[in-house]
PyMOL commands that place a pseudoatom at each C-alpha (Angstrom):
pseudoatom trace, name=CA, resn=MET, resi=1, chain=A, elem=C, hetatm=0, pos=[58.506, -69.317, -177.713]
pseudoatom trace, name=CA, resn=SER, resi=2, chain=A, elem=C, hetatm=0, pos=[61.274, -69.393, -180.802]
pseudoatom trace, name=CA, resn=LYS, resi=3, chain=A, elem=C, hetatm=0, pos=[65.048, -68.615, -180.851]
pseudoatom trace, name=CA, resn=THR, resi=4, chain=A, elem=C, hetatm=0, pos=[66.038, -65.825, -182.864]
pseudoatom trace, name=CA, resn=ASN, resi=5, chain=A, elem=C, hetatm=0, pos=[69.172, -65.695, -185.310]
pseudoatom trace, name=CA, resn=ILE, resi=6, chain=A, elem=C, hetatm=0, pos=[70.914, -61.976, -184.764]
pseudoatom trace, name=CA, resn=ILE, resi=7, chain=A, elem=C, hetatm=0, pos=[72.737, -62.284, -188.153]
pseudoatom trace, name=CA, resn=GLU, resi=8, chain=A, elem=C, hetatm=0, pos=[69.487, -63.362, -189.928]
pseudoatom trace, name=CA, resn=LYS, resi=9, chain=A, elem=C, hetatm=0, pos=[67.901, -60.429, -188.701]
pseudoatom trace, name=CA, resn=PHE, resi=10, chain=A, elem=C, hetatm=0, pos=[70.420, -58.374, -189.245]
pseudoatom trace, name=CA, resn=GLU, resi=11, chain=A, elem=C, hetatm=0, pos=[70.672, -59.219, -192.903]
pseudoatom trace, name=CA, resn=SER, resi=12, chain=A, elem=C, hetatm=0, pos=[66.570, -59.189, -193.336]
pseudoatom trace, name=CA, resn=PHE, resi=13, chain=A, elem=C, hetatm=0, pos=[67.302, -54.984, -194.306]
pseudoatom trace, name=CA, resn=ALA, resi=14, chain=A, elem=C, hetatm=0, pos=[69.269, -52.267, -195.184]
pseudoatom trace, name=CA, resn=GLU, resi=15, chain=A, elem=C, hetatm=0, pos=[68.388, -49.364, -193.750]
pseudoatom trace, name=CA, resn=HIS, resi=16, chain=A, elem=C, hetatm=0, pos=[70.783, -47.309, -191.444]
pseudoatom trace, name=CA, resn=TRP, resi=17, chain=A, elem=C, hetatm=0, pos=[69.652, -45.673, -188.107]
pseudoatom trace, name=CA, resn=SER, resi=18, chain=A, elem=C, hetatm=0, pos=[66.394, -47.749, -188.372]
pseudoatom trace, name=CA, resn=PRO, resi=19, chain=A, elem=C, hetatm=0, pos=[66.062, -49.803, -185.003]
pseudoatom trace, name=CA, resn=ARG, resi=20, chain=A, elem=C, hetatm=0, pos=[64.606, -53.159, -185.071]
pseudoatom trace, name=CA, resn=LEU, resi=21, chain=A, elem=C, hetatm=0, pos=[62.811, -54.876, -182.802]
pseudoatom trace, name=CA, resn=ILE, resi=22, chain=A, elem=C, hetatm=0, pos=[63.690, -58.412, -182.207]
pseudoatom trace, name=CA, resn=ALA, resi=23, chain=A, elem=C, hetatm=0, pos=[62.772, -59.430, -178.691]
pseudoatom trace, name=CA, resn=GLU, resi=24, chain=A, elem=C, hetatm=0, pos=[61.238, -57.843, -175.248]
pseudoatom trace, name=CA, resn=CYS, resi=25, chain=A, elem=C, hetatm=0, pos=[61.927, -58.965, -171.723]
pseudoatom trace, name=CA, resn=ASN, resi=26, chain=A, elem=C, hetatm=0, pos=[60.802, -57.434, -168.892]
pseudoatom trace, name=CA, resn=GLY, resi=27, chain=A, elem=C, hetatm=0, pos=[59.532, -54.098, -170.555]
pseudoatom trace, name=CA, resn=GLN, resi=28, chain=A, elem=C, hetatm=0, pos=[62.819, -53.939, -172.355]
pseudoatom trace, name=CA, resn=HIS, resi=29, chain=A, elem=C, hetatm=0, pos=[62.795, -53.711, -176.364]
pseudoatom trace, name=CA, resn=VAL, resi=30, chain=A, elem=C, hetatm=0, pos=[65.740, -55.780, -177.436]
pseudoatom trace, name=CA, resn=ARG, resi=31, chain=A, elem=C, hetatm=0, pos=[66.525, -53.708, -180.982]
pseudoatom trace, name=CA, resn=ILE, resi=32, chain=A, elem=C, hetatm=0, pos=[69.099, -53.926, -183.285]
pseudoatom trace, name=CA, resn=ALA, resi=33, chain=A, elem=C, hetatm=0, pos=[70.239, -51.385, -185.851]
pseudoatom trace, name=CA, resn=LYS, resi=34, chain=A, elem=C, hetatm=0, pos=[73.018, -50.682, -188.877]
pseudoatom trace, name=CA, resn=VAL, resi=35, chain=A, elem=C, hetatm=0, pos=[74.479, -47.877, -188.400]
pseudoatom trace, name=CA, resn=GLN, resi=36, chain=A, elem=C, hetatm=0, pos=[76.546, -45.450, -190.488]
pseudoatom trace, name=CA, resn=GLY, resi=37, chain=A, elem=C, hetatm=0, pos=[77.791, -41.800, -189.851]
pseudoatom trace, name=CA, resn=GLU, resi=38, chain=A, elem=C, hetatm=0, pos=[77.283, -39.540, -187.588]
pseudoatom trace, name=CA, resn=PHE, resi=39, chain=A, elem=C, hetatm=0, pos=[73.692, -39.906, -185.434]
pseudoatom trace, name=CA, resn=ILE, resi=40, chain=A, elem=C, hetatm=0, pos=[72.543, -36.798, -183.516]
pseudoatom trace, name=CA, resn=TRP, resi=41, chain=A, elem=C, hetatm=0, pos=[73.790, -35.609, -179.682]
pseudoatom trace, name=CA, resn=HIS, resi=42, chain=A, elem=C, hetatm=0, pos=[70.784, -35.993, -177.770]
pseudoatom trace, name=CA, resn=THR, resi=43, chain=A, elem=C, hetatm=0, pos=[70.129, -37.716, -174.497]
pseudoatom trace, name=CA, resn=HIS, resi=44, chain=A, elem=C, hetatm=0, pos=[67.204, -40.026, -172.449]
pseudoatom trace, name=CA, resn=GLU, resi=45, chain=A, elem=C, hetatm=0, pos=[66.575, -38.582, -169.441]
pseudoatom trace, name=CA, resn=ASP, resi=46, chain=A, elem=C, hetatm=0, pos=[64.946, -41.575, -167.973]
pseudoatom trace, name=CA, resn=ALA, resi=47, chain=A, elem=C, hetatm=0, pos=[66.911, -44.480, -169.038]
pseudoatom trace, name=CA, resn=ASP, resi=48, chain=A, elem=C, hetatm=0, pos=[69.674, -46.294, -169.544]
pseudoatom trace, name=CA, resn=GLU, resi=49, chain=A, elem=C, hetatm=0, pos=[70.963, -47.563, -172.850]
pseudoatom trace, name=CA, resn=LEU, resi=50, chain=A, elem=C, hetatm=0, pos=[73.098, -50.287, -173.873]
pseudoatom trace, name=CA, resn=PHE, resi=51, chain=A, elem=C, hetatm=0, pos=[75.292, -50.879, -176.672]
pseudoatom trace, name=CA, resn=MET, resi=52, chain=A, elem=C, hetatm=0, pos=[76.554, -53.882, -178.258]
pseudoatom trace, name=CA, resn=VAL, resi=53, chain=A, elem=C, hetatm=0, pos=[78.721, -53.660, -181.367]
pseudoatom trace, name=CA, resn=VAL, resi=54, chain=A, elem=C, hetatm=0, pos=[77.776, -57.066, -183.041]
pseudoatom trace, name=CA, resn=LYS, resi=55, chain=A, elem=C, hetatm=0, pos=[80.408, -56.283, -185.948]
pseudoatom trace, name=CA, resn=GLY, resi=56, chain=A, elem=C, hetatm=0, pos=[82.139, -53.350, -186.687]
pseudoatom trace, name=CA, resn=HIS, resi=57, chain=A, elem=C, hetatm=0, pos=[83.338, -50.748, -184.649]
pseudoatom trace, name=CA, resn=LEU, resi=58, chain=A, elem=C, hetatm=0, pos=[81.502, -48.138, -182.672]
pseudoatom trace, name=CA, resn=THR, resi=59, chain=A, elem=C, hetatm=0, pos=[82.109, -44.633, -181.034]
pseudoatom trace, name=CA, resn=ILE, resi=60, chain=A, elem=C, hetatm=0, pos=[80.186, -43.097, -178.782]
pseudoatom trace, name=CA, resn=ARG, resi=61, chain=A, elem=C, hetatm=0, pos=[81.212, -39.633, -178.455]
pseudoatom trace, name=CA, resn=LEU, resi=62, chain=A, elem=C, hetatm=0, pos=[80.474, -38.235, -174.899]
pseudoatom trace, name=CA, resn=ARG, resi=63, chain=A, elem=C, hetatm=0, pos=[80.708, -34.765, -173.417]
pseudoatom trace, name=CA, resn=ALA, resi=64, chain=A, elem=C, hetatm=0, pos=[83.509, -36.244, -170.935]
pseudoatom trace, name=CA, resn=GLY, resi=65, chain=A, elem=C, hetatm=0, pos=[85.682, -38.003, -174.189]
pseudoatom trace, name=CA, resn=ASP, resi=66, chain=A, elem=C, hetatm=0, pos=[84.309, -40.855, -176.531]
pseudoatom trace, name=CA, resn=VAL, resi=67, chain=A, elem=C, hetatm=0, pos=[84.381, -44.529, -176.396]
pseudoatom trace, name=CA, resn=THR, resi=68, chain=A, elem=C, hetatm=0, pos=[84.762, -46.843, -179.248]
pseudoatom trace, name=CA, resn=LEU, resi=69, chain=A, elem=C, hetatm=0, pos=[83.755, -50.254, -179.132]
pseudoatom trace, name=CA, resn=ASN, resi=70, chain=A, elem=C, hetatm=0, pos=[85.121, -53.134, -181.384]
pseudoatom trace, name=CA, resn=GLU, resi=71, chain=A, elem=C, hetatm=0, pos=[83.007, -56.174, -182.025]
pseudoatom trace, name=CA, resn=ASN, resi=72, chain=A, elem=C, hetatm=0, pos=[81.966, -58.353, -179.151]
pseudoatom trace, name=CA, resn=GLU, resi=73, chain=A, elem=C, hetatm=0, pos=[82.177, -55.413, -176.992]
pseudoatom trace, name=CA, resn=LEU, resi=74, chain=A, elem=C, hetatm=0, pos=[78.846, -53.381, -174.821]
pseudoatom trace, name=CA, resn=PHE, resi=75, chain=A, elem=C, hetatm=0, pos=[78.796, -49.886, -173.247]
pseudoatom trace, name=CA, resn=VAL, resi=76, chain=A, elem=C, hetatm=0, pos=[75.874, -48.521, -171.273]
pseudoatom trace, name=CA, resn=VAL, resi=77, chain=A, elem=C, hetatm=0, pos=[75.431, -44.818, -171.455]
pseudoatom trace, name=CA, resn=PRO, resi=78, chain=A, elem=C, hetatm=0, pos=[73.621, -43.873, -168.203]
pseudoatom trace, name=CA, resn=ARG, resi=79, chain=A, elem=C, hetatm=0, pos=[70.381, -42.232, -168.089]
pseudoatom trace, name=CA, resn=GLY, resi=80, chain=A, elem=C, hetatm=0, pos=[70.703, -37.849, -168.150]
pseudoatom trace, name=CA, resn=VAL, resi=81, chain=A, elem=C, hetatm=0, pos=[74.162, -38.185, -170.580]
pseudoatom trace, name=CA, resn=GLU, resi=82, chain=A, elem=C, hetatm=0, pos=[74.154, -36.619, -173.405]
pseudoatom trace, name=CA, resn=HIS, resi=83, chain=A, elem=C, hetatm=0, pos=[75.797, -39.094, -176.251]
pseudoatom trace, name=CA, resn=MET, resi=84, chain=A, elem=C, hetatm=0, pos=[76.143, -39.275, -179.957]
pseudoatom trace, name=CA, resn=PRO, resi=85, chain=A, elem=C, hetatm=0, pos=[76.605, -42.825, -181.729]
pseudoatom trace, name=CA, resn=VAL, resi=86, chain=A, elem=C, hetatm=0, pos=[79.184, -42.540, -185.160]
pseudoatom trace, name=CA, resn=ALA, resi=87, chain=A, elem=C, hetatm=0, pos=[79.889, -45.334, -187.016]
pseudoatom trace, name=CA, resn=GLU, resi=88, chain=A, elem=C, hetatm=0, pos=[82.666, -44.502, -190.162]
pseudoatom trace, name=CA, resn=GLN, resi=89, chain=A, elem=C, hetatm=0, pos=[81.880, -47.939, -191.691]
pseudoatom trace, name=CA, resn=GLU, resi=90, chain=A, elem=C, hetatm=0, pos=[78.406, -49.989, -191.489]
pseudoatom trace, name=CA, resn=CYS, resi=91, chain=A, elem=C, hetatm=0, pos=[78.438, -50.926, -187.940]
pseudoatom trace, name=CA, resn=TRP, resi=92, chain=A, elem=C, hetatm=0, pos=[75.737, -53.596, -186.652]
pseudoatom trace, name=CA, resn=ILE, resi=93, chain=A, elem=C, hetatm=0, pos=[74.805, -52.886, -183.012]
pseudoatom trace, name=CA, resn=MET, resi=94, chain=A, elem=C, hetatm=0, pos=[72.688, -54.235, -180.833]
pseudoatom trace, name=CA, resn=LEU, resi=95, chain=A, elem=C, hetatm=0, pos=[70.428, -51.733, -178.062]
pseudoatom trace, name=CA, resn=PHE, resi=96, chain=A, elem=C, hetatm=0, pos=[68.838, -52.945, -174.747]
pseudoatom trace, name=CA, resn=GLU, resi=97, chain=A, elem=C, hetatm=0, pos=[66.584, -50.088, -173.478]
pseudoatom trace, name=CA, resn=PRO, resi=98, chain=A, elem=C, hetatm=0, pos=[62.840, -49.378, -172.090]
pseudoatom trace, name=CA, resn=ALA, resi=99, chain=A, elem=C, hetatm=0, pos=[60.023, -50.307, -174.848]
pseudoatom trace, name=CA, resn=ASP, resi=100, chain=A, elem=C, hetatm=0, pos=[59.067, -46.607, -174.803]
pseudoatom trace, name=CA, resn=THR, resi=101, chain=A, elem=C, hetatm=0, pos=[62.455, -45.091, -175.265]
pseudoatom trace, name=CA, resn=LEU, resi=102, chain=A, elem=C, hetatm=0, pos=[62.892, -42.998, -178.286]
pseudoatom trace, name=CA, resn=ASN, resi=103, chain=A, elem=C, hetatm=0, pos=[66.555, -43.503, -180.385]
pseudoatom trace, name=CA, resn=THR, resi=104, chain=A, elem=C, hetatm=0, pos=[66.816, -40.040, -180.576]
pseudoatom trace, name=CA, resn=GLY, resi=105, chain=A, elem=C, hetatm=0, pos=[66.240, -39.060, -176.964]
pseudoatom trace, name=CA, resn=ASP, resi=106, chain=A, elem=C, hetatm=0, pos=[65.492, -35.783, -176.255]
pseudoatom trace, name=CA, resn=GLN, resi=107, chain=A, elem=C, hetatm=0, pos=[65.145, -34.314, -179.670]
pseudoatom trace, name=CA, resn=ARG, resi=108, chain=A, elem=C, hetatm=0, pos=[63.174, -34.649, -182.610]
pseudoatom trace, name=CA, resn=SER, resi=109, chain=A, elem=C, hetatm=0, pos=[64.637, -34.987, -185.986]
pseudoatom trace, name=CA, resn=GLU, resi=110, chain=A, elem=C, hetatm=0, pos=[64.399, -36.709, -189.853]
pseudoatom trace, name=CA, resn=ARG, resi=111, chain=A, elem=C, hetatm=0, pos=[65.794, -39.957, -188.010]
pseudoatom trace, name=CA, resn=THR, resi=112, chain=A, elem=C, hetatm=0, pos=[63.241, -40.013, -184.849]
pseudoatom trace, name=CA, resn=VAL, resi=113, chain=A, elem=C, hetatm=0, pos=[61.498, -43.370, -185.404]
pseudoatom trace, name=CA, resn=THR, resi=114, chain=A, elem=C, hetatm=0, pos=[58.196, -43.459, -183.272]
pseudoatom trace, name=CA, resn=LYS, resi=115, chain=A, elem=C, hetatm=0, pos=[57.321, -47.038, -184.640]
pseudoatom trace, name=CA, resn=ILE, resi=116, chain=A, elem=C, hetatm=0, pos=[59.848, -49.637, -184.159]
pseudoatom trace, name=CA, resn=GLU, resi=117, chain=A, elem=C, hetatm=0, pos=[59.261, -52.718, -186.493]
pseudoatom trace, name=CA, resn=ARG, resi=118, chain=A, elem=C, hetatm=0, pos=[59.201, -55.647, -185.310]
pseudoatom trace, name=CA, resn=ILE, resi=119, chain=A, elem=C, hetatm=0, pos=[61.494, -58.540, -187.467]
for i in range(1, 119): cmd.bond("trace and resi %d" % i, "trace and resi %d" % (i + 1))
show_as sticks, trace
zoom trace
């Protein structure tokens, strides 16, 4: 058992939209990612997805209206809700989701990460 310094983990990589695994808890992954620009519209049919902003600002576009998150704010996208994360400038986010959740949900693209690197 050891503690995790989240900032050190973020500082260990530079890629955008490439989530990293930093912890596991009860079948859930705690992932971090640096994001910038638009992601893709997608949904997770069987899982809620929790977004927490560590640094910067993130907009989660929903068909029903946008949700803007600032540092130290979080939002849970309910399962089955189509969404598209957007960050005008680099943003550091933490995600909590079931271990088998693909980052692109029901969509497959060049941004789909099938193997999450543990750091």
